[in-house]
N, C-alpha and C positions, 0 to 999 in steps of 0.2 A: 429379719430376712437372711437366709443362708447366703454365703459368699457366692456360690455358683449361680444362684437365682438372681442375685444383684448384678452379676456380671452379664447374664443373658439379657438384661434390660438396657444395657449401655447401647446408645444409638450409633449407627454408622455415619457419624457426622464429625466435622473438625471440632477441636476444643482443647482445653487444658485439663490435665488430671493431677490429683494430689494423693500420694500414698501416705498412709498413717500407720503408726505402730500401735501397740496395745494400750498406750496412754492417750491415744488420740492426737499425738504430736505428728505434724507433717514432716516426713523424712525425705521426700523427693517430690519435685514438681516437674512435669513434662508437658509436651504438646504433641498433638497427633492430627494427621489429615483424616484418619478414621479412628475414633476413640475406641470402638468395639474391638477392632483388630489389634490395636496397640495394647490395650489392657489385657486382652486374652493372651497375648504373646508372653506376658510375664508368668502365666500360670499353666501353660500347656506345653512347655518345653523345658529342657534341662539347661540351667545356667551355671556359669563358673565365675570364680573371682569375686570382684566387688558386687556384681549384679546378683550372684547367688546369695551373698551375705545380706544385701538389701531386701531381696524377695523373702528371705527367711523371717524378716522382721515385720513384714506387711500384715496387718490385721484388718485393715479396712481401706477403702479408697473413696474419694469424691471426684466429681468432674464438673466442668463448666463448658457447656456447648457454645461454640462460637459460629459466626456466620461464614468465616473463612479461615484458612490456615494462617494467614497473616494476622488476623485478629487473635487467634489462639496463641501466636508467638508473643504478641504484646501482653496478653493476660499472663502468660508464663513468666515473662520478665518481671512484671509487677509483683506476682506472688512470690517469686524467689527473693526479691528485695524485701518483701514484707516479712516472710517467715524464715528466711535463711536456713533452708533445710540441710541436714547433715550430709546428704549425698549429692547436693548441688554445690556445697561450699568449696569443693576443690577447684571449681571452675572460676571462682572469684579471684581476681588478681589484685591484691591489696595495695600495691604501690603504683604510683605513676613513675615514669622513667625520667632520668635526668636529661636536661637539654643544656646546650651552651647558649647563654643569653648575651647578646651584644647591646650595650647601652651607649648611645651616642651623645645624649644631652643630660646634664650640662657638660659632662666630660666623658671621653671614651673609656669604657670599662668592659671587662669580660667577667662573667661569673657562671657558676653552675646553678641551675634552677630546676625545680620540679614543676611539671606542667600544671598541676592542680593549684600551685601556689602563685601562679603568674596571673596578674589581672589582664585579661585579654583586651580591654579597652585601651591599654597603654600602647598597643601596636608595636611591641618590642620585637627585635629580630631574634628568632629562635632557630637553632640548628640541632638536629638530632632526630629521633631519640637515641640515646646511648645506653643500651641495656647493661653495658659494662661501665659502671660509674668511675672505675679507676682510669679507664681510657679517656673519659671526658675530662677528669681532673688533670690528667697528664697533658692533654692538649692545651687546656687553659693555662697551666703553669708554664708550658713551653712558649706559648704566644706572649705571655707576660714577660718572659725573659728576653725575647727577641725584639719586642716593640715597647716603646715608652708610654704605655697606657697608665691611667690613674690606678694606683694600687692600694692606697691607704684610705681609711674612713675619715669623713669630715674634712675640714680645711685647716691645715696647720699654719701657724704664723711663720715658721721658718722652713727653708728648703730641707727636705728629708734626705736620707741616705740614698734612696732610689734615684733622686735627681743627680747626686754627685757621682754615681756609678753609671749614669747614662741610661737608666731604665725608667725614667719619668721626665716629662717636659716641664715640670715645675708648675703644675696647674694651680697650686695654692697662691702663686704670685699673680694669677689671672692675666699673665702676659705671655700667651701661647701663640705660636705661629700656626695660623689656620690652615695654610697650605700643607704643612707637615702632617697635621692631624688628618686632613683629607687623603693625602697619599697613603698614610699608614692604614686608615680605615679601608680604603679600596683593596689593599693587599690582604688584610685580615679577612674581609668578607669574601674575597675571591677564593682564599684557601678554604674557608668554612663551607663554601658552595661547591667544593670539589676539586679545585685547582691545586694539587699537591706541589707542583713545581715552584709555586711562589714561596712556600715555606722552605722547600728544599734548598733553593738558591740562597735564601736568607741565612740558613744554618751553615752552608758551605762558606759564605762570605765571613761569618762570625768565626768559624774554625780557622780560616786563613789569617784573620786579624789576630786572634789569640796566639796562633803559632808564630806569627811574625814578631809578636811581643814576648815570645818565649814563655807564654802562659799555657804550658802543655796540659796542665790539669783541667782547666776549663775547656780547652780544645777537645780533650778526650771525653769529657761529659757530653759536649754537644755532638760528638761523633756517635755516642750511644743513642742520643735522641734521634739522630738521623736514621740510624738502623731501626729504631722503633717506628718511625714514620713509614719507612719502607715496608716493614713487616705488617703493621696494622692497617694503615690507611690505604695502601695500594694492593692489598691482598687479593681482592676480586674487583673486576670491572665488568659492567654490563654496557654493551654498545647500544644505547638508546639516545637518539640525537634530538629528541623533543624537549629534554631537560625538565620534564614534569616530575614533581615529587610524588612518588607512588609507593604503596606497600603491596607486597605479593604474599598471599596466604594459601597454604595447603596443609594437608594432614595425612597421617598414616596410622593404621590400626593393626595391632598384632598382640597375641598372648594376653588379651584382656587389658591392654594399655592403649591410650590415645596420645599421639605425638603431634603437636601443632607447631608449625614453622611460619614465622613472619619475616620476610626480607624487607629491609628499609632501603629503598632506592631514592637517592637525592641527587638531582642534576645529572642523571644518566649514569650514576655510579652506585654500586652496591656498597654502602658504607657500614651497615650493621645488620644484625639479625637477632631474632629471639626464638628460642625453642622452649616449649613447655610440655611436660609429660605427665599424664594423669592416669590413675586406674579408671577404666571405663565402667560407667554405671549401667547404661542401657543402649541408647541409640547414638552413634558417633556424630551424625549430622546435627541432631538436636544440641549435643554438647558443643560442637564447633560453632554453631550459629549463636548460641548464648555467650560463648567465650568472646567472640568478635564484638558482640553488642556491649559486653562489660568492659572489654579492653579499650574501646574508643570512647567510653564514657569517662575515662581517666587519662587518656593520652591524646596528643594532637592528631587531628584527622587530616590526612594528606589530600591532595587534589584528586587522587585516583587510587582505587583499591582493586586488585585483581584477585578473584576467588575461583575455585573449581566449579565445574558445571553442575555437580550434584547438590550444591548448597542452594538454599532458598534465596534467590536474588531479591524478591520483593520484601521478604521478611527482614533481611539485613538493611535494605534501603530505607525501611520504615523507621529504623533507629539510628542509622549512621548517615548523616547528611553530606554526601559527596558522590562523585562519579564512580559507581561500582560496575565492574565489567567481568564477564565470564568468557574469556577468549577461547576460540575454537581452533585457531591456527596462528602461525607466524611467531614472531619474537615473543609476544606476550604469552602465548601458549607455552613456549619453551621456558619462560620464567616460572610459570605454575609448576612445570615439571622439575625445575631446579629446586623450588620450595618443597615439593613432594620428596625428592631424592634426599634433601637435607633432613626432613622429618623422619624418613625411614632410617637414614644413617645414624641419627642421634638415638633413636629408640633401639636399634640393633646393637649399637656400641655400648649403650648404658643399661641394657636390660638386666644383666646379672647384678650390676651395682644397685639398680633400683630395687630389685627383689630383696637384696640384703637390707637396704634401708627400710623397705616396707616391713620386713620381719622385725627390725629393731624398733619401729615406730608403731604403725597400725597393728602389726602382728603381735607385738608386746602388749599393746593396748587391749587386744582381744584376749590374750592370755590372762591379763589382770582381771578382766571381766569374769572369766571362768573361775579364777582363783577366789573371787568375791561372790560367786554364784549370782552374777547379774547377767541379764540377757545381752546387754551391750553397754558400752561406755563411749559417748561421743565427746563430751566436754568435761575436763577436770580443772577445778580451781585449786591452787596450792598456795598456802600462806606461810609467812615467816616473819618473826619480829627481830628487831635489832636495837640495842641500847648500849652501844660501846661507851665505856667510861661513864655510864649513867647519864649521858646527855642525848637530847634529841631522840626520844623513843619513837621509832617508826615501824611500820609494817609494810610488807610488799605482797602483792598477789600476782602470780603468773598463771597463764592459762595454756593448757595443751588441748588441742582439738584433733581427734582421731590420731593421737600419738605424736603430734607435732606441735611445737610452740607456736602460739598465735600472739605475736608481740604487740599488735595493735590493741589487744584486750588487756594487757598488763596494767596494773594500777598501783599507785603509791599512796600511803596514808601516813600523815604526821599525827601522832597520838596527842590528845589534848592535855595530858599531864606528863611531867618530866621524870617522875620517880621510876625506879626499876621494878615494874610490876607486870610480868609477862602475861598473867592470866587476865587482868583487867584490860591490858592492851589488846589481847585476843578478843575479849568481849566487845570492846569498842569497834574494832575493825570489822568483825563479822556482822555486827548490827548495821554499821554504816553501809557496808557493801550490799547486803541483801534487802535491807529496808528500801534503799534506793532502787534496787533491781525490781522489787515488787511494785513500787510507785510508778516507775517508768516502763514497766512491763518488758524488762530486758530478759534475755535468755538465761535460764538458770542452769547450773551444771548438773551432770548426772552424779558426780562424785566430788567431795571436798577432801583434800589431804592437808593435814596440819603438820608442820615440822615440830613434832613433840609427841609426848605420850598421852596417858589417860587424862591428866588434868586439863590440858589444852583441848582435848576432844570433848570433855564434859562441858566446858565453858561454851564451846562452839555449838554443841547440841542443845544446850539450854537456850541460847539466843535463837536458834532456828525453830525450836518448839514455840517460843514466844511469838515468832513471826509466822507461825503455822507453815513452815517450809519443810517439806518432806524430802530431804537430800541426804544421801548416804555419806557418813563421815568416817574416815580412817586416819590413823596417825603413823608417822615414821619416827621410830625411836632409835637413838644413837647409843653406842656402847661407850665404855670409859675412854676409848681412843677417839671419840667424836666421829665415828664412822657408822653409817646406816647398818642397823643390826636386826631390827624387827619391824614387821608390819602389824599394827594393832587394829583389829577389826572393830566394827560398830558396837559390838557387845563387849569390847575390851579384851577379847581373847586374842592370843598371839597366833599369827599365821606364819608358819615357817617359810623361809625364802631360800631357794637354791642360789648360792652366791655366783654361780656360773650362768644362770638363766637370763634370758632377754628381759624378763619382768624385773629382776633385781637391778640390772643395769638401767632399765627404763625409769624405775623409781629413784635411783641414785641421780640420774641425769636431771629429773624434775627437781629433786631436792637441791642439787648444786645450782640449778638455774634460779630458783627463787631466792637462795641465799646470796648469790652474786648480785641479783637485781636489787635486793633490799639493802645490802651493804653499800652498793654504789649510791643509792639514794641517801643513805646515812652520811656518806662522805660529802655529797653535794650540800646537804644541810649544814654540816660542820663548816664547810668552806664559806657558805653564805653567812653563817654566824660570825665568822671572823671579819667578813666585809662589813657586816652590820655594826660590829664593835668599833671599826674605824670611822664609820659614818656618824656614830654617836658623838665624835669629837667636834663635829661641825655645827655651829649654831645655825638654826633655821631649817635643820633636817630632822623632822619628826618621823614617827612610825610609818605614816602614809607615804611620804616622799622617799623614805629609806627603801620600802618595798618596791616602789616604782623604779628607783635607780638600780636595784639589784635585778629586777625583772628585765630591764632594758639592756644593761651592760654585763651583768653576770660575774664580773671580776674587777679587782682594783686596777689591773693593767689596762683594761679596756676603758675604764672610767678616766684614767689619767690620759689616755690617747685621744679621748673625745674632745671636740671643740667646745668652746663656750656656748656656741649656738645650739649644739646638740644637748648640752646639759640644761640649757634654758628651756628646753621642751618640758622639763620636769620641775625644775626649781627656778626661783627668781634669779635675775642676772647677778645681783650682788652675792647671793649664796653660791652660784655657779663659779664665780671668780674666786671666792674663798676656798671652795672645794678644790679647784684646780691648783691653787697655790699650795694648799695643805698636802695634796698628793705629790706634787713635784718636790716639795721640801722633804717629805717623808722618803721619797725615792733617793734623794741625795744623801740623806742620813744613813740609809741602808747600804750605800755603796762603800 
C-alpha cells in the first residue's frame, strides 16, 4: 500500500504511533489525541532541525488505537522503554540525583546517596535532590567538620584521630552521651530542613574559637565556608508557609529546542533547580510529559508537583503517584511563572553554546555518516586493547549515541589469555560482545570503529560474519607519532580526513575516550593483582575468598582499616585475625 493511502486510513482516534526507518527499526514513538491529524502533520508541512532530520528517515509507520489519551500515554511509555527509539532517547535521564542521607542508628552519620540505591523500606531521612553533586558533598563535609558524627567505617578498638581533635564522640567505646547526640541531631536536621541560621551560628562560634586560639588558618577556612553557605544556600527564598516539599515544573520552546526547568522547594525554600535542554523532535507537550514520567521513575517524588495548565494532568497523575496541581492564580501560579522564566533564560543564554556543541557532536556524527555514504548513524561502538608490559590483556568498548558518549553502555573485558596477541584479543572481545547482544536481543550499533588498521578490522569482520551480524566496520590508523592519521573504510580503502574538520576532532575524541577507558581498567586490574599477591601470603585465603575480599574492600588500606567483624563476613575469625595482624605488621615495616 502506498504511503499516502495508508495515511488516509488512519482513524481520528487517540493512540500511540511508531515511526520506522528503511530497516523497519522504530526511531520514534509518540502519542496523539487524534492519530490522523498528528500523523498527517509530519508529512503536510515543512519541518526544521531535529524534526526535519527524523521525518527524512521515516519509511513507514504503525499505530495502536487506544480508548483514551491517557491510555495512549501509558502505551507510549511502555513502547519507549521496550524499543529505546533514537529520537526519544534524548528525553531519558540516565542518572538519579544525589541526596544527603541522615542515618541515626546505630550511630549518627551523614552520607551522599543516590535515590535508586536507597532501600525505601529502611525509612531513612533524605534531603535533596542536589543536581549539583559538588554542593551536596561540600555540605556533608562541612557538617562533619562542625559536628562529632561517626566518620570511620567499622568499629575500631582504639579511639581514632577524629576523637582526639573533637570531631567524634568516640562511638567505638560505646559510651556516648545520648543527650549530646540528640542535641546534635536536632541542629543538623533543622539545617537540612532549611534553617540556615543553625549552621551559620555554629560556623561563627568555631571561627571565634579558632581566632581566640590564634589558629587563623582554620578560622579563614571556616570563613570561606560561611561565604559558601551565604551564596549557595540562601540564594533564593520562596515565601510559602505550609512547609510542603514540592517541585515546580515548566518549559520553554524556541529555535527547535526545548528547555525544561524543575524547581525543588523544600520547607518553603527554593533549595535547588534542574534545567535540561533538548533538540525538539515534534510535539513539546508530549516530550515534557514523557520527561516528567521518566524523571520521577528515578528520583524521589515530593508531596506536591506544580505543572503548567497545558500539560495533561490525568496522564501525569497516572504514572506519578502524588498530588499534582495546575495552579491558575496566586503564589503557586507565580512559581510556575518563575520556572518558565528560568527555562527561557537558560535556553536564551545557552543557545549559541548549545549550537556549537551540537555541531561538534550530532553535527559531526551526521558528517561522518555522509563521509561513509550511510543514511544515518545513531550508535557507534569503539574498541581498544591494552596489554601494558605484557600483563593483564584487556579490551574496552565505549559507546557514542548521536554524537555523545553514553557511559552507562561502556563495557570492560578481561581477555582469557595473558600473552601479547592483539588480533586474538580482538577476536575474543568482538565475539563476546555481539554473541551476548544477539542472545539478549540488545541494540546493535550502526557502526563499529576499531582502534587499529586492516588486521584488526579483518578479525572483527570475520567474527561478525560468523555471527551473521551485518554491521559496518571502519578502523582508525595512527601514524609513527601515534596520532590519528587515517580512516580505513570497510573495503580497506583510505578515506582522507581534513585535520581541521569536526569529523576529524570527533573521531579523535572517540579514540581518546576508548583509550582512556581501557587504560584505566588495565590499571585497576594491575592494582588488584598486587592486592591478590599480598593475600596469597595468608593461609586460609584461596581464590574464592581472595576475589570476595578484593570485591568488598578494593584496596589493602581499606582492608587494614576494616574491623574483625567486617572481615569475618568473608573469612573465618581465625583467618580474619591473621590477616589483620599481617597487614598491620606490613604497614609498620613500610614506615
